[in-house]
C-alpha positions in Angstrom: 28.7 3.0 -60.2 31.3 5.6 -59.4 32.7 6.3 -56.0 33.3 9.8 -54.9 35.5 10.4 -51.8 35.8 13.8 -50.2 37.8 14.7 -47.1 38.0 17.8 -45.1 40.2 18.7 -42.2 40.6 21.9 -40.1 42.8 22.7 -37.2 42.3 25.8 -35.0 44.9 27.3 -32.7 44.4 27.5 -29.0 46.2 29.5 -26.3 49.6 28.4 -25.0 50.5 26.9 -28.4 47.8 24.3 -28.3 45.4 23.3 -31.1 42.4 21.2 -31.7 41.0 19.9 -34.9 38.4 17.8 -36.7 38.4 15.9 -39.9 36.0 13.8 -41.9 36.1 11.6 -45.0 32.9 10.9 -46.9 32.4 8.3 -49.6 29.4 8.3 -52.0 28.4 6.0 -54.8 26.9 7.9 -57.8 25.5 6.7 -61.1 28.2 6.1 -63.7 26.2 8.2 -66.2 27.6 11.3 -64.5 30.9 10.7 -66.4 29.2 12.1 -69.5 27.9 15.1 -67.5 30.9 16.9 -66.1 28.8 19.8 -64.7 26.6 17.3 -62.9 29.6 15.4 -61.6 31.3 18.6 -60.3 28.0 19.6 -58.6 27.9 16.2 -56.8 31.5 16.6 -55.8 30.9 20.1 -54.5 27.9 18.9 -52.5 30.0 16.2 -51.0 32.7 18.7 -50.0 30.1 21.0 -48.6 28.7 18.2 -46.4 32.2 17.4 -45.2 33.0 21.1 -44.5 29.7 21.6 -42.6 30.3 18.5 -40.5 33.8 19.7 -39.5 32.6 23.2 -38.8 29.8 21.8 -36.6 32.2 19.6 -34.7 34.6 22.4 -34.0 31.7 24.7 -32.9 30.5 22.0 -30.5 34.0 21.6 -29.1 34.2 25.3 -28.7 30.9 25.4 -26.8 32.0 22.6 -24.5 35.3 24.3 -23.8 33.6 27.7 -23.1 31.1 26.0 -20.8 33.9 24.2 -18.9 35.9 27.4 -18.7 32.9 29.4 -17.5 32.3 26.7 -14.8 35.9 26.9 -13.7 36.1 30.7 -13.8 32.8 31.3 -11.9 33.6 33.5 -8.9 37.2 34.0 -9.9 36.9 37.4 -11.7 37.6 35.7 -15.0 41.0 34.4 -14.1 41.8 30.9 -15.5 45.0 30.3 -13.5 43.0 29.4 -10.4 44.2 26.6 -8.1 41.7 23.9 -7.2 40.7 23.1 -3.7 43.1 20.9 -1.9 42.3 17.4 -0.7 42.5 18.6 2.9 40.0 21.3 2.2 37.6 18.8 0.6 38.0 16.4 3.5 37.3 19.3 5.9 34.1 20.4 4.0 32.8 16.8 4.0 33.5 16.3 7.7 31.9 19.6 8.8 28.9 18.9 6.5 28.5 15.4 8.0 28.7 16.8 11.6 26.1 19.4 10.7 23.9 17.0 8.8 24.2 19.0 5.5 24.7 17.6 2.0 28.1 19.0 0.8 26.8 19.3 -2.8 24.0 21.6 -1.6 26.6 24.0 -0.3 28.6 24.3 -3.5 25.9 25.4 -5.9 26.1 29.0 -4.8 29.6 29.0 -6.2 28.3 27.9 -9.6 29.8 24.4 -9.5 28.1 21.1 -9.4 30.9 19.0 -7.9 32.8 19.6 -4.7 36.1 19.0 -6.5 35.3 21.9 -8.9 35.7 24.4 -6.0 38.8 26.7 -6.2 41.1 27.1 -3.3 39.6 30.4 -2.4 36.0 29.2 -2.7 36.7 26.1 -0.5 38.3 28.3 2.1 35.3 30.6 2.1 32.9 27.7 2.4 34.8 26.2 5.3 34.6 29.5 7.1 30.9 29.8 6.4 30.2 26.2 7.5 32.2 26.7 10.8 30.3 29.8 11.6 26.8 28.3 10.8 24.9 26.5 13.5 24.7 22.8 13.0 21.4 20.9 12.4 21.6 19.5 15.9 21.9 23.0 17.5 18.9 24.4 15.6 
């Protein structure tokens, strides 16, 4: 038996001098008779490299999708700006306290901002939500 070992690595640049990458090494045992068949051996080696390349490309594509999803979630409601400040701890405490007084689940209030967690609100969104909650009648007043 012969062992073929192929590796592939790729790095892609990111904004602000960052980068991300992926690499893979694949080892395959092939029949030793391929020594006498250089064309067949080269075909197996090419196939192995192709598998490694496809694996790295898929991993980078998945990372890109996850990054884009995270950025879209963060950017939602912020006119595409990424340099947005997160809600402060005081704002989050205020939202929780007002919701508790009104008998409202805080998470049900944040979905309209395109986020699933209270902590994902931006400073502006949290301020807007506090104003809305303060002006809304509470459950006990309805």
